[in-house]
C-alpha positions as CSV (number, residue, x, y, z in Angstrom):
1,M,-25.3,-5.9,-23.7
2,I,-26.8,-2.2,-23.7
3,K,-28.2,-3.1,-20.5
4,R,-25.3,-4.1,-18.9
5,L,-23.1,-1.1,-19.9
6,K,-25.9,1.4,-18.5
7,G,-25.9,-0.5,-15.3
8,W,-22.0,-0.2,-15.4
9,L,-22.0,3.6,-16.2
10,S,-24.8,4.5,-13.8
11,N,-24.2,2.3,-10.6
12,P,-26.7,3.0,-7.6
13,Q,-24.0,3.9,-5.2
14,Q,-21.8,5.9,-7.5
15,S,-24.8,7.8,-8.9
16,S,-25.8,8.6,-5.4
17,L,-22.7,9.8,-4.6
18,Y,-22.7,12.0,-7.8
19,T,-25.9,13.6,-7.0
20,H,-24.7,14.6,-3.2
21,F,-21.8,16.1,-4.4
22,K,-23.7,17.8,-7.3
23,G,-25.8,18.9,-4.7
24,M,-23.0,20.8,-2.7
25,R,-21.7,22.5,-5.5
26,R,-21.0,26.1,-5.6
27,S,-20.5,28.2,-8.5
28,A,-16.9,28.4,-10.3
29,V,-14.3,30.2,-8.4
30,S,-11.1,31.8,-9.5
31,P,-8.4,29.4,-9.9
32,K,-6.0,31.3,-7.7
33,E,-6.0,28.5,-5.2
34,V,-6.0,24.8,-6.8
35,V,-6.3,21.3,-5.2
36,L,-5.7,18.4,-7.1
37,V,-7.4,15.1,-6.4
38,Q,-6.8,11.4,-8.2
39,C,-9.2,10.6,-10.1
40,V,-8.9,7.0,-8.4
41,E,-11.5,4.7,-9.9
42,D,-12.6,3.3,-6.5
43,L,-15.8,4.3,-4.8
44,Y,-14.2,5.0,-1.3
45,C,-11.8,7.5,-2.7
46,F,-14.6,9.2,-4.9
47,G,-16.8,9.5,-1.6
48,L,-13.9,10.6,0.4
49,F,-12.4,13.1,-2.0
50,G,-15.6,14.7,-2.8
51,Q,-16.5,15.3,0.7
52,I,-13.2,16.7,1.5
53,A,-13.4,19.0,-1.5
54,S,-16.6,20.0,-0.6
55,S,-15.6,21.0,3.0
56,L,-12.3,22.9,1.7
57,R,-14.7,24.9,-0.4
58,E,-16.7,26.1,2.3
59,K,-13.6,27.3,4.1
60,N,-11.8,28.7,0.9
61,A,-12.3,29.9,-2.4
62,V,-10.5,27.1,-4.4
63,R,-10.7,25.1,-7.7
64,V,-10.8,21.5,-7.5
65,E,-9.0,19.5,-10.4
66,Q,-8.4,15.8,-11.0
67,Y,-5.7,14.1,-12.0
68,V,-6.7,11.1,-14.8
69,L,-4.3,8.3,-13.5
70,R,-5.5,5.2,-15.7
71,S,-2.7,4.0,-17.5
72,L,-1.9,0.4,-16.8
73,R,-4.3,-2.7,-16.5
74,V,-3.6,-5.9,-15.0
75,G,-2.9,-8.2,-17.6
76,E,-2.6,-5.9,-20.4
77,A,1.2,-7.7,-21.3
78,K,-0.8,-11.0,-22.2
79,S,-0.6,-10.2,-25.9
80,L,-0.3,-7.4,-28.3
81,F,-3.9,-7.5,-28.7
82,A,-4.5,-7.2,-25.2
83,F,-2.4,-4.3,-24.8
84,M,-3.6,-2.5,-27.7
85,A,-7.3,-3.3,-26.4
86,S,-6.5,-1.9,-22.9
87,R,-4.8,1.3,-24.0
88,L,-7.5,2.3,-27.2
89,F,-10.7,1.1,-25.6
90,I,-10.8,-0.6,-22.0
91,N,-8.8,2.4,-20.1
92,P,-10.6,5.2,-21.9
93,L,-13.8,3.6,-21.5
94,H,-13.3,3.6,-17.8
95,S,-11.6,7.0,-17.7
96,F,-14.8,8.2,-19.3
97,K,-16.9,7.0,-16.5
98,W,-14.9,8.3,-13.7
99,I,-14.1,11.6,-15.0
100,R,-17.8,12.3,-15.3
101,L,-18.2,11.1,-11.9
102,Y,-15.6,13.1,-10.3
103,K,-16.9,16.2,-12.0
104,S,-19.6,16.3,-9.5
105,F,-17.1,18.2,-7.6
106,C,-14.5,19.0,-9.6
107,D,-14.1,22.2,-11.9
108,G,-11.9,20.4,-14.2
109,V,-9.1,18.0,-15.6
110,G,-5.7,19.3,-14.5
111,Y,-3.6,16.9,-16.5
112,R,-3.9,13.0,-17.6
113,S,-1.5,10.3,-17.7
114,T,-2.0,9.0,-21.0
115,A,-2.8,12.4,-23.0
116,L,-1.5,12.2,-26.5
117,R,1.4,14.4,-27.0
118,P,3.3,13.1,-30.3
119,I,6.6,14.9,-30.2
120,G,7.1,14.3,-26.6
121,D,6.1,10.5,-26.3
122,L,8.3,9.5,-29.4
123,I,11.2,11.3,-27.4
124,D,10.2,9.6,-24.3
125,I,9.8,6.0,-26.0
126,C,13.3,6.6,-27.4
127,R,14.6,7.3,-23.8
128,A,13.1,4.6,-22.5
129,W,14.5,2.0,-25.1
130,K,17.9,3.5,-24.3
131,C,17.2,2.8,-20.6
132,W,15.7,-0.7,-21.4
133,R,18.6,-1.9,-23.5
134,S,21.2,-0.7,-21.0
135,L,19.8,-2.7,-17.9
136,S,21.5,-5.7,-16.9
137,D,20.8,-5.9,-13.1
138,K,17.6,-5.1,-11.3
139,E,19.7,-2.8,-8.7
140,P,20.2,-0.1,-11.6
141,L,16.3,-0.6,-12.4
142,V,15.3,-0.1,-8.5
143,G,17.5,2.8,-8.1
144,M,16.4,4.8,-11.6
145,K,15.9,8.3,-11.7
146,I,14.3,10.0,-14.5
147,D,14.8,13.9,-14.7
148,G,15.7,13.5,-10.8
149,I,12.8,12.0,-9.9
150,T,13.2,8.4,-8.3
151,A,11.0,6.3,-10.3
152,G,12.9,2.7,-10.3
153,D,11.0,1.1,-7.6
154,L,7.9,2.4,-8.9
155,I,8.5,0.7,-12.5
156,N,9.7,-2.4,-10.5
157,D,6.9,-2.8,-8.7
158,S,4.4,-1.9,-11.5
159,F,5.9,-4.6,-13.6
160,L,4.9,-7.3,-10.6
161,R,1.6,-5.9,-10.4
162,F,0.3,-5.4,-13.6
163,K,2.5,-8.0,-15.9
164,P,1.5,-9.6,-13.4
165,A,4.9,-11.8,-12.6
166,P,6.4,-12.5,-9.2
167,T,9.8,-11.1,-10.4
168,V,11.1,-8.7,-13.3
169,D,12.5,-10.0,-16.4
170,L,14.5,-7.3,-17.7
171,K,14.4,-8.7,-21.4
172,D,10.5,-8.7,-21.4
173,I,9.2,-6.0,-23.7
174,Y,6.8,-4.8,-21.5
175,L,9.3,-3.6,-18.9
176,L,10.0,-1.1,-22.0
177,A,6.4,-0.2,-22.0
178,L,6.6,0.8,-18.0
179,L,9.7,2.6,-18.7
180,W,7.8,4.7,-21.3
181,Q,4.9,5.3,-19.4
182,A,7.2,6.6,-16.6
183,H,8.7,8.8,-18.8
184,R,5.6,10.1,-19.8
185,D,4.4,10.5,-16.1
186,V,7.0,12.6,-15.0
187,R,7.3,14.9,-18.1
188,R,3.3,15.5,-17.2
189,A,3.6,15.7,-13.7
190,K,6.5,18.3,-14.2
191,A,4.5,20.4,-16.6
192,Y,1.4,20.5,-14.7
193,F,3.2,20.9,-11.0
194,S,5.3,23.4,-12.2
195,R,2.6,25.5,-13.9
196,V,0.2,25.3,-11.7
197,R,1.2,24.8,-8.3
198,P,-1.8,23.5,-6.3
199,K,-2.1,24.2,-2.8
200,L,-2.8,20.4,-2.0
201,Y,-2.7,17.2,-3.9
202,L,-4.8,14.4,-2.4
203,T,-3.7,10.9,-3.3
204,S,-4.6,7.7,-2.4
205,Y,-1.4,5.6,-2.3
206,S,1.8,6.4,-3.2
207,T,3.5,3.1,-4.6
208,Y,3.2,2.0,-8.4
209,I,4.1,4.5,-11.6
210,Q,0.5,6.1,-11.7
211,H,0.5,6.6,-8.0
212,G,4.3,7.2,-6.9
213,I,5.2,9.8,-9.6
214,P,2.7,12.5,-9.2
215,V,3.5,12.3,-5.6
216,R,7.3,12.6,-5.8
217,V,7.0,15.5,-8.3
218,A,4.5,17.5,-6.3
219,L,6.7,17.1,-3.3
220,Q,9.5,18.1,-5.7
221,Y,7.7,21.3,-6.3
222,G,6.5,22.3,-2.9
223,V,3.1,21.0,-3.3
224,R,1.7,19.6,0.3
225,V,0.7,16.0,-0.4
226,F,-1.8,14.0,1.8
227,S,-2.6,10.2,1.2
228,F,-5.3,8.1,2.4
229,G,-4.1,4.4,1.9
230,N,-3.1,3.3,5.6
231,Y,-5.4,1.9,8.3
232,Q,-3.8,3.5,11.2
233,E,-4.7,6.9,10.5
234,F,-7.1,9.1,8.8
235,T,-4.5,10.7,6.5
236,K,-0.9,11.1,6.4
237,E,1.3,14.3,5.1
238,L,4.2,12.8,2.9
239,T,7.3,14.7,2.3
240,L,10.5,14.3,0.6
241,E,12.0,12.4,3.2
242,D,9.2,10.1,3.8
243,W,7.0,9.5,0.6
244,V,5.4,6.1,1.7
245,H,1.8,6.2,2.2
246,T,2.4,3.8,5.3
247,K,2.6,5.2,8.8
248,N,5.8,6.6,9.8
249,P,7.5,4.0,12.7
250,D,10.5,5.9,13.3
251,G,10.9,6.5,17.2
252,Y,7.8,4.6,18.5
253,A,9.9,2.9,21.4
254,K,11.3,6.2,22.3
255,E,7.9,8.5,22.0
256,F,6.0,5.5,24.2
257,L,8.0,6.4,26.9
258,T,7.2,10.1,26.8
259,L,3.4,8.9,27.1
260,N,1.4,9.1,30.5
261,C,-0.8,6.4,31.7
262,Q,1.2,3.7,30.1
263,D,-0.3,0.8,32.0
264,E,-3.6,1.5,30.6
265,R,-2.7,2.0,27.2
266,L,-0.9,-1.4,27.4
267,A,-4.0,-2.8,28.9
268,L,-5.8,-1.7,25.5
269,A,-3.3,-3.0,23.2
270,E,-3.3,-6.6,25.0
271,T,-7.2,-6.4,24.6
272,A,-6.6,-5.9,21.0
273,L,-3.8,-8.0,20.3
274,S,-5.4,-11.1,22.3
275,T,-8.8,-10.6,20.2
276,R,-6.6,-10.8,16.9
277,V,-4.7,-13.8,18.0
278,T,-7.7,-15.8,19.1
279,G,-9.2,-15.4,15.8
280,G,-11.0,-11.8,15.7
281,V,-10.1,-9.3,13.3
282,D,-9.2,-5.6,14.5
283,S,-8.6,-2.2,12.9
284,A,-5.0,-2.8,12.0
285,T,-5.8,-6.1,10.1
286,A,-8.9,-4.9,8.6
287,Y,-7.6,-4.9,5.1
288,M,-7.2,-8.9,5.3
289,K,-10.0,-11.0,3.9
290,K,-10.3,-13.4,7.1
291,S,-8.3,-13.7,10.2
292,A,-4.9,-15.0,9.8
293,Y,-5.7,-16.7,13.2
294,A,-8.9,-18.4,12.6
295,E,-8.4,-22.1,13.1
296,S,-9.4,-24.6,10.6
297,G,-8.9,-27.9,12.2
298,E,-5.8,-28.9,10.5
299,P,-3.2,-30.9,12.2
300,V,-0.4,-28.7,13.7
301,P,3.0,-30.3,12.4
302,D,6.2,-31.1,14.5
303,V,7.8,-27.4,14.0
304,R,10.1,-27.3,17.3
305,G,13.4,-25.7,17.1
306,M,12.3,-24.7,13.4
307,T,12.6,-21.2,11.6
308,G,9.4,-19.9,10.0
309,L,9.5,-18.5,6.4
310,F,6.1,-16.3,6.4
311,L,5.5,-15.5,2.6
312,H,4.1,-12.1,1.4
313,D,1.8,-12.0,-1.9
314,F,4.0,-12.0,-4.6
315,Y,2.4,-9.4,-6.6
316,D,2.0,-6.6,-3.9
317,S,4.0,-3.9,-3.9
318,P,7.4,-5.1,-2.0
319,H,8.4,-0.8,-1.8
320,V,5.8,0.1,0.2
321,Y,8.3,0.5,2.9
322,R,11.8,1.9,2.2
323,E,14.9,0.4,2.2
324,M,14.2,-3.2,1.5
325,V,17.2,-5.4,0.8
326,F,15.9,-7.3,-2.2
327,P,13.8,-6.2,-5.3
328,D,10.7,-8.5,-5.1
329,F,9.7,-11.1,-2.8
330,W,10.6,-13.8,-5.1
331,E,14.2,-12.9,-4.7
332,W,13.8,-12.5,-1.2
333,V,12.2,-16.2,-0.6
334,C,15.0,-17.6,-3.1
335,F,17.7,-16.0,-1.2
336,T,16.5,-17.2,2.3
337,I,15.8,-20.7,1.5
338,E,19.1,-21.2,-0.3
339,T,20.8,-19.2,2.9
340,L,18.9,-21.5,5.3
341,N,19.7,-25.0,3.4
342,S,23.5,-24.5,3.3
343,A,23.4,-23.8,7.1
344,N,21.6,-26.9,7.4
345,I,19.0,-25.0,9.7
346,R,15.8,-26.7,9.5
347,F,12.7,-24.4,8.5
348,F,9.2,-24.3,6.9
349,V,7.7,-21.9,4.8
350,K,4.1,-20.6,5.2
351,P,2.0,-18.9,2.5
352,H,0.3,-15.4,3.1
353,P,-3.4,-16.0,4.5
354,N,-4.8,-13.6,2.1
355,Q,-2.5,-14.0,-1.2
356,I,-4.3,-13.6,-4.7
357,S,-4.9,-16.9,-6.6
358,L,-2.1,-16.3,-8.8
359,S,0.2,-16.9,-5.8
360,D,-0.5,-20.4,-6.1
361,K,1.4,-20.9,-9.2
362,V,4.4,-19.2,-7.4
363,L,4.1,-21.7,-4.6
364,D,4.0,-24.6,-7.2
365,A,7.4,-23.1,-8.9
366,L,9.1,-22.7,-5.4
367,K,8.3,-26.6,-4.4
368,Q,9.5,-27.7,-8.0
369,R,12.4,-25.4,-7.9
370,Y,13.4,-26.5,-4.1
371,P,12.3,-30.4,-3.6
372,G,11.4,-31.3,-0.4
373,L,10.6,-28.0,0.7
374,S,8.3,-27.9,4.0
375,M,5.0,-26.1,3.4
376,I,2.8,-25.7,6.0
377,S,-1.1,-24.7,5.4
378,S,-1.8,-21.4,5.7
379,G,-4.7,-22.8,7.7
380,V,-2.4,-23.5,10.6
381,T,-2.3,-20.3,12.6
382,N,0.8,-18.6,14.0
383,K,-0.6,-18.9,17.3
384,Q,-0.3,-22.8,16.7
385,L,2.9,-22.9,15.5
386,A,4.4,-20.6,18.2
387,E,3.0,-22.8,20.7
388,A,4.5,-25.7,18.9
389,G,7.8,-24.7,19.6
390,M,9.2,-22.6,16.5
391,S,12.4,-20.9,17.3
392,C,12.2,-17.7,14.8
393,A,10.1,-16.0,12.4
394,V,11.4,-14.5,8.9
395,T,9.8,-11.7,7.0
396,V,10.4,-8.7,4.9
397,Y,8.2,-6.4,7.1
398,G,5.0,-8.3,7.7
399,T,2.9,-7.7,10.9
400,V,3.8,-11.4,11.7
401,A,6.9,-9.8,13.6
402,H,4.9,-8.0,16.4
403,E,2.2,-11.0,16.5
404,M,5.2,-13.6,16.9
405,A,6.6,-11.3,19.8
406,Y,3.3,-11.3,21.6
407,L,3.4,-15.0,21.2
408,G,7.2,-15.4,22.6
409,V,9.1,-15.7,19.3
410,P,11.8,-13.3,17.6
411,T,11.7,-12.3,14.1
412,I,14.2,-11.2,11.6
413,A,13.6,-8.6,8.6
414,C,15.0,-6.8,5.8
415,A,13.4,-3.3,5.2
416,H,12.3,-0.4,7.1
417,H,9.3,-1.9,8.6
418,P,7.0,-1.1,11.1
419,H,8.9,-2.6,13.9
420,I,12.1,-1.0,13.1
421,S,12.7,0.4,16.8
422,F,12.1,-2.5,18.7
423,G,14.4,-5.5,19.7
424,F,12.2,-8.3,19.2
425,C,12.7,-7.6,15.3
426,R,16.3,-7.8,13.9
427,T,16.5,-5.9,10.7
428,A,19.1,-6.5,7.9
429,H,20.2,-3.7,5.8
430,S,22.2,-5.7,3.1
431,R,22.2,-9.2,1.9
432,D,25.5,-10.5,3.6
433,E,23.9,-8.7,7.1
434,Y,20.8,-10.5,6.4
435,A,22.4,-14.0,5.8
436,D,24.6,-13.7,8.8
437,L,21.2,-13.2,11.0
438,L,19.5,-16.2,9.4
439,Q,22.6,-18.2,10.0
440,N,22.9,-17.0,13.8
441,S,19.2,-15.8,14.9
442,W,19.5,-17.8,18.2
443,H,22.4,-15.4,19.3
444,F,20.2,-12.6,19.7
445,W,17.0,-14.3,21.4
446,M,15.2,-12.1,24.2
447,D,13.2,-13.2,27.0
448,K,9.5,-13.6,26.2
449,A,8.5,-11.2,28.5
450,P,10.1,-8.1,27.6
451,M,9.1,-9.2,23.8
452,H,5.6,-9.3,25.0
453,R,6.0,-5.8,26.2
454,E,7.4,-4.4,23.4
455,S,4.9,-6.0,21.3
456,L,2.2,-4.2,23.0
457,I,4.0,-1.0,23.1
458,F,4.5,-1.3,19.1
459,Y,0.8,-2.1,18.8
460,H,-0.4,1.0,20.7
461,M,2.0,3.2,19.1
462,H,1.0,1.8,15.6
463,S,-2.9,1.8,16.0
464,L,-3.7,3.4,19.2
465,N,-1.9,6.3,19.7
466,L,-4.3,9.0,18.5
467,S,-6.6,11.2,20.3
468,E,-10.0,10.1,20.7
469,E,-11.4,12.5,18.0
470,M,-8.8,11.1,15.3
471,K,-9.6,7.3,16.4
472,V,-13.2,8.0,16.0
473,L,-12.6,9.7,12.7
474,R,-10.4,7.0,11.4
475,D,-12.7,4.4,12.2
476,A,-15.7,6.3,11.0
477,A,-13.8,6.4,7.7
478,M,-12.7,2.7,7.9
479,G,-16.9,2.1,8.4
480,F,-17.2,3.8,5.4
481,R,-14.6,1.7,3.2
482,K,-16.2,-1.1,4.2
483,A,-19.4,-0.2,3.0
484,C,-18.2,0.8,-0.3
485,E,-16.3,-2.5,-0.9
486,E,-19.4,-4.4,0.0
487,N,-21.2,-2.1,-2.5
488,N,-24.4,-4.0,-2.2
489,G,-26.7,-1.0,-2.0
490,Q,-27.7,-1.4,1.7
491,H,-25.8,1.5,3.0
492,D,-26.6,5.3,2.7
493,L,-23.2,6.2,1.6
494,A,-23.9,10.1,1.3
495,G,-25.6,9.8,4.8
496,M,-22.2,8.2,6.2
497,L,-20.1,10.8,4.6
498,S,-22.5,13.6,6.1
499,K,-22.1,11.9,9.6
500,I,-18.3,11.9,9.3
501,A,-18.1,15.6,8.4
502,T,-19.7,16.4,11.8
503,L,-16.7,14.6,13.6
504,P,-14.4,17.0,15.5
505,G,-11.4,15.0,14.5
506,Y,-12.7,15.7,10.5
507,E,-13.1,19.3,11.1
508,Q,-9.6,19.2,12.6
509,S,-8.4,17.5,9.6
510,I,-10.0,19.9,7.3
511,S,-8.4,22.9,9.1
512,R,-5.0,21.2,8.7
513,L,-5.4,20.6,4.9
514,A,-6.8,24.4,4.6
515,G,-3.3,25.6,6.2
516,R,-5.1,27.0,9.4
């Protein structure tokens, strides 16, 4: 047991990066300029933030502080014992390890998400109790603000992820715990950012309570915030108007018209999308465990003229994109099924190809709730379904939209999704509008040729519209991410970071972060 604990505390890959950053440290500096980094319990973020902090120190005298974010743990709501064990033992133990690792390049702890403040915490739980008791509908929860900070969507999504559950139960006491933690996070974040006003805040994501609240508070106080959570660009600067870490798709269609060499750009997109739909994995879908187009040999059902409902992972953060019509994927899929059934529209349901195992129980619940539901195996590819004659795809914001357009099938969506500026995907902004689109999907069919072209334009703008220097940097960072995920001791992570630091795109990014 002691040997296993020591191994957990001194993972070789983590230790190698710790030594690497320790060797790059300079003497303590005046805290006139502060950079705050998330203490993310992730080898990729630890390595990337350490390299960036070290590079920033070469340009300016900065003090680097860490925000200790661990406050929630998946499954902690199973029982009172699990909850107390998480809060009193497991979370502090994990935080201890990662604070120690981040000290290799950080000068101190800026603030902690769960630092005990008895009076403040008591006030927070009273306020959380009042909020909890007043909730009778999910819409007020999703739109909730705490001291001027929009936090309801983060609370909603945190319930789905950490409970875990496919939809929020407003009477569940775990929701009270999340409301309490959100009030604590807002109070602590406001106290820190109003007092310190760091020059920069580096974050992994902007979803869930522990990520999103510091982002929104920092932006409110005029702090520049950079996220490193999407796969299309090395980093994204967040703003009060656009605080999601996903790439901003507004203007893709119009911006493409201003570019030169359009045919060459479309040819590159054609090659990449062709690779994907024939079973390959490209940079845009590198987050997936396997290709959604890898054929399994399963028979293709008769889907001629049918609408295809493409499910998401029910435990993902639904508000990773803005303006989602539904509070979660469960309500979305139930509304969609009932609307299609009431209109006597033939449809099938296809699970997400990379969903977590918990989603199997949700699929069983769907089948029980809607007997006779036509559920197609995720082993049947979207290319096979398109070739079999399906008529329309339905998603909230999935990549399936441009893939289907490439294959000649239009899509309906209901959020501020990546394809928002293109005609191949019709977007609903309310439940009534969404129901109307579902019931009348044949009214907006496009010819296959313009859909195909639009899908290529989207792909280029979303994944390829970078300078060569920034594309090389993004791909190098992606390679480092994959090496960290493998975590098998076969990669020289410190060496990979050193090579990344020599790239022209990296130097441009550091100059941008440094404000030069």
